[in-house]
C-alpha positions in Angstrom: 32.2 -11.8 -54.0 34.1 -9.9 -51.3 36.1 -6.7 -51.8 38.5 -5.1 -49.2 40.0 -1.6 -49.4 42.9 -0.3 -47.5 43.9 3.4 -47.9 47.0 4.9 -46.4 50.3 6.5 -46.9 53.0 4.9 -49.0 52.8 3.0 -52.2 49.3 2.3 -53.4 48.9 -1.1 -55.0 45.8 -2.5 -56.7 45.3 -6.2 -56.7 42.6 -8.0 -58.5 41.5 -11.1 -56.6 38.6 -13.1 -57.9 37.2 -10.2 -59.9 37.5 -7.8 -57.0 40.0 -5.0 -56.7 42.1 -4.6 -53.5 44.3 -1.7 -52.6 47.3 -2.3 -50.3 49.2 0.3 -48.3 51.2 0.8 -45.2 49.1 3.8 -44.2 47.7 4.8 -40.8 44.0 5.1 -41.8 42.4 1.8 -42.7 38.9 1.7 -44.2 37.4 -1.8 -43.9 34.5 -2.8 -45.9 32.8 -6.1 -46.5 30.4 -6.3 -49.4 27.5 -8.6 -49.9 24.3 -9.2 -47.8 22.3 -7.0 -45.6 25.3 -6.5 -43.4 27.3 -4.8 -46.2 28.2 -1.2 -46.6 25.8 -0.8 -49.5 22.7 -2.1 -47.5 21.0 -1.4 -44.2 22.1 -3.7 -41.4 19.3 -5.6 -39.6 18.2 -4.3 -36.2 19.1 -6.5 -33.2 15.9 -7.5 -31.3 14.7 -10.0 -28.8 11.8 -12.2 -29.7 9.5 -14.6 -28.0 6.8 -17.0 -29.3 3.1 -16.3 -28.5 2.1 -18.8 -25.8 -1.1 -20.4 -24.8 -2.0 -20.9 -21.1 -3.6 -19.5 -18.1 -3.6 -15.7 -17.5 -4.8 -14.0 -14.4 -6.3 -10.5 -14.7 -5.2 -8.3 -11.9 -6.1 -4.9 -10.5 -3.3 -2.7 -9.0 -3.9 -0.8 -5.8 -1.6 1.2 -3.6 -1.9 1.2 0.2 -0.1 0.8 3.5 0.7 -2.0 5.9 -1.1 -1.7 9.2 -1.4 -4.1 12.2 -4.8 -5.7 12.7 -4.8 -4.7 16.3 -3.4 -1.3 17.3 -4.2 0.6 20.5 -3.7 4.3 21.3 -2.9 4.7 25.0 -4.4 7.9 26.4 -4.9 9.2 29.9 -8.3 9.4 31.5 -7.2 11.8 34.2 -5.4 15.1 34.2 -2.0 14.4 35.8 1.7 14.5 35.4 3.7 11.5 34.1 5.8 10.0 36.8 7.2 7.0 34.9 7.4 5.3 31.5 8.8 1.8 32.1 9.0 0.9 28.4 10.5 2.8 25.5 9.6 2.8 21.8 10.3 -0.5 20.1 10.1 -2.6 23.2 7.8 -5.6 23.5 5.1 -5.6 26.1 2.5 -8.1 27.4 -1.1 -7.6 28.3 -1.2 -6.2 31.9 2.3 -4.7 31.9 2.4 -1.1 33.3 3.0 1.3 30.5 2.5 4.7 32.4 2.5 5.8 36.0 0.8 9.2 36.7 1.0 11.5 39.7 -2.0 10.5 41.8 -1.5 12.6 45.0 -4.2 15.1 44.1 -6.6 12.3 43.2 -5.8 10.5 46.5 -6.7 13.7 48.4 -9.9 14.0 46.4 -10.8 10.4 47.4 -10.3 11.1 51.1 -12.4 14.3 50.8 -15.3 12.3 49.2 -15.0 9.6 51.9 -15.2 12.3 54.6 -18.2 13.8 52.9 -19.9 10.4 53.0 -19.4 10.0 56.7 -20.9 13.5 57.3 -23.9 12.6 55.1 -24.4 9.3 57.1 -24.4 11.3 60.4 -26.9 13.7 59.0 -29.1 10.9 57.9 -29.1 9.3 61.3 -30.3 12.7 62.8 -33.0 13.0 60.1 -34.2 9.4 60.8 -34.5 10.2 64.5 -36.5 13.3 63.7 -38.8 11.3 61.5 -39.5 8.8 64.3 -40.3 11.6 66.6 -42.6 13.3 64.1 -44.5 10.1 63.4 -45.0 9.4 67.1 -46.3 13.0 67.5 -48.6 12.5 64.5 -50.1 9.3 66.0 -50.7 10.9 69.3 -52.4 13.9 67.7 -54.6 11.6 65.6 -55.7 9.7 68.8 -56.8 13.0 70.4 -58.6 14.4 67.4 -61.2 15.7 67.4 -61.9 15.6 71.2 -58.7 17.3 72.5 -57.0 18.8 69.5 -58.1 20.9 66.7 -57.9 20.2 63.0 -55.2 22.8 62.6 -53.0 20.9 65.2 -53.5 17.7 63.3 -52.5 19.2 60.0 -49.5 20.7 61.6 -48.4 17.3 62.9 -48.9 15.7 59.5 -46.8 18.5 57.8 -44.0 18.0 60.4 -43.9 14.3 59.6 -43.8 14.9 55.9 -40.9 17.3 56.4 -39.0 14.7 58.4 -39.6 12.1 55.7 -38.2 14.5 53.0 -35.1 15.2 55.0 -34.5 11.4 55.4 -35.0 10.9 51.6 -32.6 13.8 50.9 -30.1 12.4 53.2 -30.3 9.0 51.5 -29.8 10.6 48.1 -26.8 12.6 49.4 -25.3 9.4 50.7 -25.8 7.7 47.3 -24.1 10.7 45.6 -21.2 10.6 48.0 -20.8 6.9 47.4 -20.8 7.5 43.6 -18.2 10.2 44.1 -16.0 7.8 46.1 -16.3 5.2 43.3 -15.3 7.8 40.7 -12.4 9.0 42.8 -11.2 5.4 43.3 -11.4 4.9 39.5 -9.5 8.1 38.8 -6.8 7.0 41.2 -6.6 3.6 39.6 -6.3 5.3 36.2 -3.0 6.8 37.3 -1.5 3.4 36.5 -2.1 2.5 32.8 -1.5 -1.1 31.7 -1.2 -2.6 28.2 -4.5 -4.1 27.0 -2.7 -6.4 24.4 0.5 -8.2 23.7 2.5 -6.1 21.2 5.3 -3.6 20.6 5.4 0.1 21.4 5.4 1.5 17.9 5.2 5.2 18.9 5.9 7.2 22.1 4.6 10.7 22.2 5.3 11.8 25.7 8.1 12.0 28.3 8.3 11.9 32.1 7.3 15.2 33.6 4.7 16.1 31.0 1.1 16.7 31.9 -1.4 14.7 30.0 -4.7 16.1 28.9 -8.1 14.5 29.2 -10.2 14.5 26.0 -13.4 16.6 25.7 -16.1 16.9 23.1 -14.0 19.4 21.1 -10.5 18.4 22.1 -8.8 15.1 21.7 -7.0 13.6 24.7 -3.3 13.2 24.8 -2.1 10.0 23.1 0.8 8.9 25.2 1.9 6.0 23.0 0.7 3.4 20.5 0.9 -0.3 21.0 0.5 -2.7 18.1 0.5 -6.4 17.5 3.0 -6.6 14.6 2.6 -10.4 14.2 -0.8 -10.1 12.5 -0.6 -7.5 9.7 -3.1 -6.2 7.1 -2.7 -4.1 3.9 -5.2 -1.4 3.6 -5.4 -1.0 -0.1 -7.0 2.0 -2.0 -9.0 0.8 -5.0 -10.5 3.4 -7.3 -14.2 3.2 -8.1 -13.5 2.2 -11.8 -11.9 -1.1 -10.6 -13.8 -1.9 -7.4 -16.7 -3.9 -8.9 -14.8 -7.2 -9.5 -13.0 -7.1 -6.2 -14.5 -9.7 -3.8 -13.6 -11.2 -0.4 -11.2 -14.2 -0.4 -9.5 -13.2 -3.7 -5.7 -13.6 -3.7 -3.4 -10.6 -3.8 0.3 -10.3 -4.4 1.7 -7.5 -2.3 5.0 -5.7 -2.9 6.3 -3.6 0.0 8.5 -0.7 -0.8 11.0 -1.5 2.0 11.3 -5.1 0.9 11.1 -5.1 -2.9 12.7 -8.5 -3.3 10.1 -10.2 -1.1 6.6 -10.8 -2.5 4.0 -11.3 0.2 0.8 -13.3 -0.5 -2.4 -12.1 0.9 -6.2 -12.7 0.9 -8.9 -10.1 0.8 -10.9 -10.0 4.0 -13.1 -7.0 3.6 -14.2 -4.7 0.8 -15.3 -1.3 1.9 -18.7 0.0 0.9 -18.2 3.7 1.5 -16.2 5.8 -0.8 -13.4 7.8 1.0 -11.3 10.7 0.1 -7.5 10.4 0.2 -5.3 13.3 1.2 -4.3 14.1 -2.4 -8.0 14.6 -3.3 -8.6 11.3 -5.0 -11.5 9.1 -4.0 -11.2 5.3 -3.2 -12.7 2.3 -1.6 -10.7 0.7 1.2 -9.9 -3.0 0.8 -8.4 -5.0 3.7 -5.9 -7.7 2.7 -4.7 -10.2 5.3 -1.0 -10.8 4.8 0.7 -14.1 5.1 3.9 -12.6 6.5 7.0 -14.7 5.9 8.8 -16.0 8.9 11.3 -13.5 10.3 10.1 -10.5 8.3 9.3 -7.6 10.6 6.8 -5.3 9.0 6.4 -1.8 10.5 3.1 0.0 10.8 2.5 2.4 7.9 4.9 0.9 5.3 4.0 1.9 1.7 3.0 -1.0 -0.5 1.1 -2.0 -3.6 -1.1 -5.0 -4.4 -2.0 -6.9 -7.5 -5.4 -8.3 -6.8 -6.3 -11.3 -8.9 -9.9 -10.8 -10.0 -10.3 -13.1 -13.0 -8.6 -16.1 -14.5 -8.5 -17.0 -18.2 -7.6 -20.7 -18.5 -6.8 -20.9 -22.2 -5.4 -17.7 -23.5 -2.9 -16.7 -26.2 -0.5 -14.3 -24.5 2.6 -12.2 -25.3 4.8 -10.1 -23.1 3.0 -6.8 -22.4 5.8 -4.7 -23.9 5.3 -6.4 -27.3 1.9 -4.7 -27.7 2.5 -1.3 -29.2 0.4 1.7 -30.2 0.8 2.8 -33.8 -1.1 5.5 -35.8 -3.2 4.1 -38.6 -1.7 6.5 -41.2 1.8 5.1 -40.4 0.8 1.5 -41.2 0.4 -0.2 -44.5 -3.0 -0.4 -46.0 -3.4 -4.1 -45.5 -2.6 -3.7 -41.8 -5.0 -0.8 -41.3 -7.8 -2.6 -43.0 -7.6 -5.6 -40.7 -10.8 -6.9 -39.2 -9.6 -6.2 -35.6 -8.9 -2.5 -36.3 -11.4 0.1 -35.1 -11.4 2.6 -38.0 -13.1 5.2 -35.8 -9.8 5.7 -34.0 -6.5 7.1 -35.2 -4.4 4.6 -33.2 -4.5 0.8 -33.1 -2.7 -1.9 -31.2 0.0 -3.9 -33.1 2.7 -6.5 -32.5 5.6 -7.1 -34.8 5.8 -10.6 -36.0 9.1 -11.9 -37.3 8.9 -14.4 -40.2 11.4 -16.8 -41.7 12.6 -14.1 -44.0 13.9 -12.0 -41.1 11.4 -9.1 -41.6 9.4 -7.6 -38.8 5.8 -7.3 -40.0 3.3 -5.1 -38.2 0.2 -7.1 -37.2 -3.0 -5.5 -35.8 -4.3 -7.3 -32.7 -7.2 -7.2 -30.3 -6.0 -7.4 -26.8 -7.8 -8.4 -23.6 -6.7 -8.7 -19.9 -3.2 -8.3 -18.6 -1.3 -9.5 -15.5 2.0 -8.3 -14.2 3.9 -9.3 -17.3 1.7 -10.7 -20.1 -1.2 -9.5 -22.2 -4.0 -11.7 -23.7 -4.4 -11.5 -27.5 -8.0 -12.1 -28.4 -7.5 -11.9 -32.2 -4.9 -11.3 -34.8 -2.2 -13.7 -33.5 -1.9 -17.4 -33.2 0.1 -19.5 -30.7 3.7 -20.0 -31.6 4.2 -16.9 -33.8 7.4 -15.1 -33.0 7.0 -11.5 -31.9 9.5 -8.7 -31.1 9.6 -8.1 -27.3 12.7 -5.8 -26.9 14.9 -4.0 -26.3 13.0 -0.9 -25.4 14.8 1.3 -27.9 14.1 -1.1 -30.7 10.4 -1.3 -29.9 10.1 2.4 -30.5 12.0 2.3 -33.8 10.3 -0.8 -35.4 8.8 -0.3 -38.8 6.8 -2.6 -41.1 9.1 -4.9 -43.1 12.2 -3.8 -41.2 15.0 -6.4 -41.3 15.7 -7.7 -37.8 18.0 -10.3 -36.3 18.1 -11.9 -32.9 20.4 -10.3 -30.4 23.8 -12.0 -30.3 23.6 -13.5 -33.8 27.1 -13.6 -35.4 28.2 -13.9 -39.1 30.7 -16.4 -40.4 33.6 -14.2 -39.2 32.2 -14.0 -35.6 30.9 -10.4 -35.9 27.5 -9.4 -34.5 25.6 -9.0 -37.7 23.1 -6.5 -36.3 25.6 -4.0 -35.1 25.6 -0.6 -36.7 28.8 0.8 -38.2 31.1 2.2 -35.5 29.8 -0.2 -32.8 32.0 -2.6 -31.0 32.4 -5.9 -32.9 31.3 -4.6 -36.3 33.2 -3.9 -39.5 33.5 -0.2 -40.5 35.9 2.6 -40.3 38.8 1.9 -38.0 41.5 4.3 -37.1 45.0 3.3 -36.0 48.4 2.5 -37.4 48.8 -0.4 -39.7 51.7 -2.9 -39.3 54.9 -1.4 -40.6 53.5 2.1 -41.4 54.6 5.4 -40.0 53.7 6.2 -36.3 
């Protein structure tokens, strides 16, 4: 039976059609109503939902970890001498090869210091020659004195000659040591002069330039770091340095696969392999502790990854080959006191807790029934159901608003379902495409 009412200005006529009463008018306000079924004015309309069947297949348990992208090889270029920068042939972002000159420093003072040490060496060599001549003379005198003792010289004279020879030997030894020191000073001065020209130790890109021509660079000491002029990195071989908290570090092993999402390239998923798992707990700048895990990235061709990019990894730590799974959003938390008795008394429910995990299963009668479940591991999109659900059962997976409003034995309908007249049967009164109150002039009525 179907009844229709029209209320408006003008003559009100009542027509009985098939046992139903109809009112006809030329009025402006039109109240439309279709009786019968759950979509009628007298009954609650079904909620529109999305459903999926529980599936059986492989599920990979993953662990999420944030981190940053870093080059495997990165060099900080610092000065080893105190000097002013004369030239910086390359700028930030430019590519360099091993051996290319990166920095030229003012070496005039160091060249003068080298000349001074070389002059000092020559003076020490001249002094040594004099000391060696004195030693020869002292030894000859000692031999002559010994040949005359004890007949022509006294013991005191002999001891005096021996002492003179010893002093001459000491002067020679001191001269030789002074020469060694002068030679070492020359070697050091030459090295300092060579250090005024700094070359790249690797092929790479200048990722950071901290100094400009005319600045004076500082040499590092025990308490003060040296001036870092620039950083050179090989951006062709990149790592992710992931921070894994101590709760999740145990199953993480070398050679496990990781799927890395980089914030700057969200549409590109980079595959990686774990190379190293840190053994020492570290402290992050926000106060949290973590273990560092290095992930070698299989960088797609043409993708330029900068040093320090923020990223996150899903590390695959365990695979379940034959698991019943549902989309993760289908698993909901519900208070036990809000569920029917038969659901709350399910074998999978922990009665020591006030909240349990449920999914809403849709039967052939179109009702969403709460079902307590025991869940296991999850990956990026799916959750394993260990008990309470079987393969093929249809569960509600969305939309988000509907998931929050679902109740036991609530009538639901698949999104996009239409009735015989082409209307979306799950629409609430007043929504587009539904029957309900409609305002507007009827044909032929006053305007």
